[in-house]
C-alpha positions as CSV (number, residue, x, y, z in Angstrom):
1,M,-11.3,0.5,15.0
2,A,-9.6,3.7,14.0
3,I,-11.3,7.0,13.8
4,A,-11.6,9.4,10.9
5,P,-10.2,11.5,9.4
6,W,-7.0,9.8,8.6
7,S,-4.3,10.0,6.0
8,L,-1.5,7.6,4.9
9,F,1.9,8.6,3.7
10,T,4.9,6.7,2.3
11,V,8.0,7.4,4.4
12,T,10.3,5.0,2.6
13,A,9.4,3.5,-0.8
14,P,10.2,-0.2,-1.6
15,A,13.9,-0.9,-2.4
16,A,12.9,-3.6,-4.8
17,E,10.0,-4.4,-7.2
18,P,7.8,-7.5,-7.2
19,V,8.9,-8.3,-10.8
20,S,12.3,-7.8,-12.3
21,R,13.2,-6.2,-15.5
22,S,14.0,-9.5,-17.1
23,E,10.7,-11.0,-16.0
24,A,8.9,-8.0,-17.5
25,K,10.8,-8.3,-20.7
26,T,10.1,-12.0,-21.0
27,H,6.4,-11.2,-20.5
28,L,6.5,-8.5,-23.1
29,R,8.6,-10.7,-25.5
30,V,11.2,-7.9,-25.7
31,D,14.8,-9.0,-26.4
32,T,16.5,-5.7,-26.9
33,S,17.7,-3.2,-24.3
34,D,16.3,-0.1,-26.1
35,D,13.4,0.3,-23.7
36,D,15.0,-0.9,-20.5
37,T,14.6,2.5,-18.7
38,Y,11.0,2.8,-19.9
39,I,10.2,-0.7,-18.7
40,D,11.8,0.0,-15.3
41,T,9.4,3.0,-15.0
42,L,6.4,0.9,-16.0
43,I,7.3,-1.7,-13.4
44,T,7.1,0.9,-10.6
45,V,4.0,2.5,-12.1
46,A,2.2,-0.9,-12.4
47,R,3.2,-1.9,-8.8
48,R,1.9,1.3,-7.4
49,R,-1.4,0.9,-9.3
50,V,-1.8,-2.7,-8.2
51,E,-1.1,-1.6,-4.6
52,A,-3.8,1.1,-4.9
53,D,-6.3,-1.3,-6.5
54,S,-5.7,-4.2,-4.2
55,L,-5.3,-2.1,-1.0
56,H,-2.1,-4.0,-0.2
57,A,1.6,-3.1,0.0
58,L,3.4,-5.5,-2.3
59,M,7.0,-5.0,-1.2
60,S,8.6,-3.8,2.1
61,Q,8.0,-0.1,2.7
62,T,7.7,2.2,5.6
63,L,4.3,3.9,6.0
64,E,2.9,6.5,8.4
65,L,-0.8,6.6,9.4
66,R,-1.9,10.0,10.7
67,L,-5.1,10.2,12.8
68,A,-7.2,12.9,14.3
69,G,-7.0,11.1,17.7
70,F,-6.9,7.7,19.4
71,P,-9.9,5.4,18.8
72,L,-12.6,4.7,21.3
73,G,-11.9,1.0,21.1
74,N,-8.8,-0.9,21.9
75,A,-7.3,-1.3,18.4
76,V,-6.1,0.7,15.4
77,E,-6.2,-1.1,12.1
78,L,-3.3,-0.3,9.8
79,P,-4.0,0.0,6.1
80,S,-2.0,-1.5,3.3
81,P,-1.3,-5.0,4.7
82,P,0.5,-7.2,5.2
83,L,1.9,-5.6,8.4
84,Q,5.4,-6.6,9.3
85,S,6.1,-4.4,12.3
86,V,5.2,-1.2,14.1
87,T,8.1,1.3,14.4
88,S,6.4,3.8,16.7
89,V,3.2,5.3,18.0
90,K,3.3,9.0,18.7
91,Y,1.0,11.8,19.7
92,T,1.4,15.6,19.6
93,D,-0.3,17.9,22.1
94,S,-1.6,21.4,21.8
95,D,1.8,22.8,22.8
96,E,3.3,20.9,19.8
97,V,5.2,18.5,22.1
98,T,5.4,15.0,20.6
99,T,5.5,12.0,22.9
100,T,6.2,8.4,22.0
101,V,3.8,5.8,23.4
102,A,5.7,3.1,25.3
103,T,5.6,-0.4,23.8
104,T,4.4,-1.6,27.2
105,V,1.0,0.0,26.3
106,Y,0.3,-1.8,23.1
107,S,1.1,-5.0,21.1
108,T,1.3,-5.5,17.4
109,D,-1.0,-7.9,15.6
110,V,0.6,-8.9,12.4
111,Y,-1.8,-11.9,11.9
112,S,-5.0,-10.0,11.2
113,T,-5.8,-8.4,7.9
114,P,-5.3,-5.5,8.1
115,G,-2.7,-5.7,10.9
116,R,-3.4,-3.8,14.1
117,V,-2.0,-1.9,17.1
118,V,-3.8,-3.3,20.1
119,L,-3.9,-2.1,23.7
120,K,-2.5,-4.6,26.2
121,Y,-4.6,-5.8,29.0
122,G,-5.3,-3.0,31.6
123,Q,-3.8,-0.3,29.4
124,S,-5.5,2.7,27.8
125,W,-4.7,5.3,25.1
126,P,-3.1,8.5,26.4
127,S,-5.4,11.3,27.3
128,F,-4.1,14.7,26.1
129,V,-5.2,18.0,24.6
130,A,-4.4,17.4,20.9
131,S,-2.7,19.4,18.3
132,P,-5.3,20.5,15.8
133,S,-3.7,18.7,12.8
134,N,-3.6,14.8,12.8
135,P,-1.9,14.6,16.2
136,V,-1.5,10.7,16.3
137,T,1.0,9.1,14.0
138,I,1.7,5.4,13.7
139,R,4.8,4.5,11.7
140,Y,5.1,0.9,10.5
141,V,6.6,-1.4,7.9
142,A,4.2,-3.2,5.5
143,G,4.5,-5.4,2.4
144,W,6.0,-8.8,1.6
145,T,9.7,-9.2,2.3
146,S,10.8,-10.5,-1.1
147,A,9.4,-10.7,-4.7
148,G,9.1,-14.4,-4.3
149,A,6.8,-14.0,-1.3
150,V,4.3,-11.8,-3.2
151,P,1.3,-13.8,-4.1
152,A,1.4,-15.1,-7.7
153,D,-1.9,-13.4,-8.7
154,L,-0.7,-10.0,-7.6
155,R,2.6,-10.5,-9.4
156,Q,0.6,-11.5,-12.5
157,A,-1.5,-8.4,-12.2
158,V,1.6,-6.3,-12.2
159,L,2.8,-8.0,-15.4
160,L,-0.6,-7.6,-17.1
161,L,-0.6,-3.9,-16.4
162,I,3.0,-3.5,-17.6
163,A,2.0,-5.1,-20.9
164,Q,-1.1,-2.9,-21.2
165,L,0.9,0.2,-20.6
166,Y,3.8,-0.9,-22.9
167,E,1.7,-1.9,-25.8
168,Q,-1.0,0.8,-25.6
169,R,0.5,4.1,-24.9
170,E,-2.6,6.1,-25.4
171,P,-5.6,6.3,-23.0
172,V,-8.0,5.0,-25.7
173,L,-7.9,2.5,-28.6
174,T,-9.2,4.1,-31.8
175,G,-10.9,1.9,-34.4
176,N,-11.4,2.5,-38.1
177,A,-12.2,5.9,-39.5
178,G,-15.4,7.1,-38.1
179,A,-15.5,4.5,-35.4
180,A,-15.9,5.5,-31.8
181,A,-12.9,5.3,-29.5
182,V,-13.1,2.4,-27.0
183,V,-11.6,2.8,-23.5
184,L,-9.3,-0.1,-22.7
185,P,-10.5,-2.3,-19.8
186,L,-8.2,-3.3,-17.0
187,A,-7.8,-7.1,-17.5
188,Y,-6.4,-7.8,-14.1
189,D,-9.4,-6.9,-12.0
190,S,-10.3,-10.5,-11.2
191,L,-6.7,-11.1,-10.0
192,I,-6.9,-8.4,-7.3
193,A,-10.5,-8.6,-6.3
194,E,-9.9,-11.1,-3.4
195,W,-7.1,-8.9,-2.0
196,R,-9.2,-5.8,-2.2
197,N,-12.0,-7.5,-0.3
198,R,-9.6,-8.6,2.4
199,A,-8.5,-5.0,3.2
200,R,-11.9,-3.4,2.3
201,R,-12.4,-1.9,5.8
202,W,-9.9,0.8,4.9
């Protein structure tokens, strides 16, 4: 179990999106190139929103978790599964000296959700006088390795959100004169609910 406070940063954004421009245009029934740049933007916006709502990384990306210290237990859970690999575990002491924890100290659990950094048998987290600002950093790679590997329900959620953003470019839908404005609901909630529950501990 990790300790609070913690923060998560994107070091390297995905190099590809879970749906292509052609897939998005087919879903939107758009057959011209006039809005291609705008549709590309919507794909990225929709993917990031689905990632935030589902608490999962959709495509391969490098993330960095920053912690106030090492946990009392033997494992640190890493948000935004699925976990592919851990790049490094580092800590910074009160003299602002950063040390990398040897891989002989911990193992990487890519099978749990969320994935974890786990102490090996007989090992312990380093004891040190910590820097005052998030001295422990864990850098790792998360997300599915290809668009085809992303679960169909999450890909569909991206497409549904793209359509909503493309077709309704205002935050509300206004009815007839004098009618109250109605906030548009997010239709894809049921598609991502299961994935949100899987990663809910974060």
